[in-house]
N, C-alpha and C positions, 0 to 999 in steps of 0.2 A: 691843714693842707699845705704842702711845701710851695714856696714861691718859685717862679720861673728860674730865678737866679740860683736857688738851692738845687733845683732839679738839674740845671745845666752843670753846676759844679760837681754834683754827684756823678753825672754821666762822664765828665772829663776825668774824674778820679778813677772811674772804672775802666778807662781805656788802657791799652798796653803802653802808651807813651808815658803814662804817669807811674808805671811800675818798673823799677830798675831791673835790668837783666844783668846777670853775671857774665864774665868773659867767656866761660865755657859755653853758654848758650849762643853767644855771638859766633864763636868758632864753629859750633855745630851747624848753625844756619849757613855759614860759609861753606862747610863741607857738603851740606845738602845741595847747595847750588852747584858746586863742582860736580857732584854725582849726577845731578839733573843734566848738566852740560854733557857729560860723558854718555849718558843714556840717549839724549835727544840728538846731539850734534855728531857724536862719534859712533853711536849705535852699539855701545857696549851693553849687552844683555838688557835691552830697554824694557822688555816685558816685566822684569822683576826689579831692575835697578831703579826705574822711574818711580814705581809705588813705594819702594823702600826709602828712596831719597825724600819723597814728599811726606811720608810718615815721619821721617826724621825732622823735616822742616816744621811740621805741625806741632810736634811734641815739645820743641824748643822755643816756640813762640810764647810770649808772656800771657798768663791767665788762660791758656787754651783749655785746661781742665778736661782733656780728653783721655788721658791715661794716668793711672795712679799706681806706680810700681809697688807702693806699700801694701797693696792688696795681694801681691804675689810673692813678695820678697822673703816671707817667713818659711817658704817651702810648702805651705798649705794655703789654699784659697780662702780669703776672708770674705765669705759669701754675704755676711750681714752688711759689711761696708759696701760691697759691690752692689747689692740690691738697693741700699739706701742712697748711694750717689754714683750711679754707673756712668762712666765716660764711654764715648763711642769706641775708642781703641781698647778699653777694658773688655768690652763685649767681644770684639773681633779677636782679641788676643787669646780668648778662651780656646779657640780652635788650635792655637799653637800650644798653649799650656797643657791641654788635654790630649795632644798628639793626634788631632783629627786631620788637619790640612795636608801634612806631608804624605801620609799613605794614600789619600784621595788623589793627590797630584801624581803619585806613582801609578794609580789606575789610569789616569789620562795619558801618561807616558807609555804605559803598556799598550794602550789602544792605538798608539801611533807607530811604535817600533816594529820592525820585522826581524824576528829571530832566525829567519832562513839562513843567512850567512853563517851564523853560529852553529846551526844544526848541520849545515853542509860541511863545516870544518870544525869539529868538536875540539880540536887542539887549540883553537883560538880562545877557549875558556881559560886555558893556562895563562895566556897573555893578559887576559882581564884580571886574573888573580895576581899576577906579578906586578901589575900596575898599582896594586894596593900597597906596595912597599912604602909609598910616601906616608900613608896613614900611620904605620908603625914606627917609622923613623921620626916623624914629627911628634908622636906620642912619647917616645923615649927622650927626645930633646926637651920637650915641655916639662917632663919630670926633672930633668937635669937643671933647668933654669928656675925650678922652684914651684911649679904649679902642682896642685893636688892631683891625684890620679884621675878623679872624675873629670876635672877640667882639662887635663892633658889628653884624655880620650876624646873630649869634644873638640879640642884643637886639632888632634890628629886626623879626625874625619874630614877636615878640609881637603886633605890629600886625595879623597875619593872623587873630587871634582863634581860633586853632586849636591847642589844647594838644599833641596828638601831633606836629604839624608842628614846633612850637617845640622839643619834646624831641628829635625826630629831628635837626634841624639843629644844636642845641647839643651833642648827644652826638658829632657828627662834628667840629664846628669848635671848640667851647670847653667840653669836659666839666667843667672846674673850676667853671664858672658854671651848671651844670645845675640845682642846687637853687633859687637865687634866680630864675632865668628861668622855671622851671616853676611856681613858686609865684606869680610875678607873672602869668604867662599865665592860669592857671586862676582866680586871684582876680579878675582883670579880666573874664574871660569870665562869671563869675557876676554881675558888676556891670554887664553890658550894659544891663539895664533901667534902671539908675541913670545911667550915663554917657551913653548915646545921646540920650534925649529932649531934654535942654536944648540940645544941639548941633543936633539936627534942627529944633527950634522957632526957634533963633537964625538958621538958614540959610534958612528958608522963611517965606512969608507964610501967613496963615490961609486965604486964597483958594486957594493952591497945595495946602495940606494937605487941603482939602475936595474936591479933584478925584476923581471916580469914574471908574474905568477900565473899558473894555469887557471882557467875559468872554473868557477865553483860548479858542482853538480846541481841539477834541479832538486828542489825539496818538495815533497808531496804535501797536499793539504792535510792528510792524516797525520804526518809527522808534526806539522805545525799545531795541530789540535792537541796531540798527546803531550807535546813538550811542556806547555805551561802547567798542565795537571801533574806531570811527573816531577817537575822542578819544585812545585809547591809541596808535594808530599815529602820529597827528599830533604828540602830545607827545613821543613817543620820537624822532621825527626832528628836532624843534626843540630840546628840552631833555632829553637822555637822563638827566641826573642826577635828574630828577623822576619817573622811571618806578617806583621802588620804592613811592612814595606813590600816584601817579596810577594806575599799573597795578593795584595792589591795590584801590583805590577802584572802578575800573571792573570788575574781576573780581567784586567783591561785587555790584555793580549788575546785571551780566549774569546772575549766578545768580538774582537776583530777577526780572528781566524776562523771561528765557527761558522760565520756567514748567516747566522739565524737571529742576530741581535743588532742589525744595522742601526736602528734608532738609538739604542743604548750606546753603541760604539761612537756614533757621531756626537752624541751629547757629552760623553766622557772626553772626547778629543777637543771639543769646541766650547760649548756653553759652560759646562762644569769646570773645565780646566781654566777658562778665562776668569770666572768668578773667584775660584780658589786662589789664582795667582794674584788678583787684586787684594783679596783679604789677607793672604799671607804676607805680601809685600808691605802693605801699610802698617800692619800690626807689628811686624818685625822692626820696621823703621821707627816705630813709636817707642821701642825699648832703648833707643840710643840717646837718652838725655845726657846733656853735657857733663854733669857731675860724675856719672858712671863711665861714660865712654872715653873721656879724655884722661887716660891714666897710663902709667908705664906698662901695665899689663896689656893694653890694647896694642902698643907698639910691638911687644913681644909676639902677640898673636899674629900680627900682620907679617912679621919676619918669618915666623914658623910656618905660616901659610905658604909663602914662596918656596920654602924648603920642601914642604909636603908635596907641592905640585912638581917641583923639579925631580924629586926622588921617585914619584909615581911614573913620570915619563921615563926616567932612567931605568927603573925596574922592568918596565914593559919592553923597552928597546933591548936591554941586556938579554932577557929571555928570548927575544926575537933573534938575536945574533946566535944564541946557543941552538935554537931550533933550525936556524939556517945551516949551521954546521952539520947537525945531525941529519938534515934532509938532503945533504949534498948540494946545497946552494939553491934550493927551490923556494925558500921562504924569504921574502924581503923583510929585514928587521924593522923597517919603518912602521909596519902595521902594529908593532908592539906598543908604540906610543899612544895608539888609540884605545888602549886598555883602560885609561881613565874614562869616567862615565859621562863626559860632556858630549851628549849625543845631539846632532851628528857632527858637531864642530871638530872634535878630535880626529874623526875619520877623514874629514875634509883636509885637515892639516897634513895627515899622512899622504893623501893623494897629491896635495900641492907640492910637498917636498920631494916626493917621488918623481913627479913630472918635471921638476926643475933639473933633476939629474938625467932623466930620460923622457922626452916629450911624448913618447908613445906608451908610457907606463900608465896603467889604470888600476890603482890600488883601492879605490873607494869601497867596493863591495867586500874585498878581502879585509879591509880595515873595520868594516861595520861589524864583523864577527867579534873581535876583541872589544869593540866599543859597547855593544849591547851586553857582552859578558861583564864589562866593567860596571854596568848598572847593577847587575845581580851581585857582583863581587863587593861593591861598596855597601849594598844593603846587608849582605851576609857579615861583612866586617863590622857594620853598625850593630848587628845582633850580637856578635861576639863581645864587643865592648860593653853593650848594655848588660849582657849576662855577667861579665866579669865585675862590673862596678855597681851592681845592685839596683838597677832601675826596675821599678815595678811596672 
């Protein structure tokens, strides 16, 4: 039987204080604290940034033993090791690795969004498509700076301004870069009100920003019910790889618009969405261990993420200007910037910039069309990238 002194010495040796941490882990703990500050004090995407930051904090603490990247790094799950010594984050990360969380989050998003503005103005679908320009510009630039095509595709998807889509694509194509890509995607999503307005003002004149648009036509319940069914069938025939995301998005919307599944709709919007957000956030944060996260590649990803967002905004506004010319000045180009799928933040930015030029301008509902179109567009772009680069 051990003496009290031996027991005490064994306990002290088992504490984190007696186990040296490398500098990368200290830096990551500092970054986690900064992200927590941004989430709590500044309100930057707190619902996901806070759990991501706390997952980052947990995995970089000494002897936490909650996540084992070696179980996943080979490209195949090491089920034997996972069953023998499961960490909490290992179990939660299965939902990311197996592609479960992002589609279910899309179902929750679908249960909350209104496709009415898009149905009332189908041309706004083009603006949502144009705003995906950032995805393909960042993809090409990532190839030019030396990333492999599968990694470049994962970096490019940051330009869709859709965190779950970025996580879904990266978990399939480049899971080793999931941490930095997810952090970049959600950080830049939270900075949409900062990144977009200068680009919007640079690309438009004050006269264009002052344009008041006609009120949208009413959309019938029948149209709202048919829309998610028709979109699901169409996307499945064109880009089958996008169905996990688009299908769940449309299922959630159909539960909302049908009016016969109120309980399911409320669960998808609230309880399920909240649980998935927590699980997704902490498990993604747990992939950001210092040794892998602190690298030149991470800095490149952060820089390319800014470019992706900028070109997404630019693409939407540029097509908005073209549509303004073709319509004889009836379309305010600012609504094109809402084509990135940060719902409803990007639409609110369009409204805010429009009202700065003309206080009587109300662009929110017009901007919601491109905004929800951007959600569909980013999911379709994800499907295209997955098809091209061999995700199973």
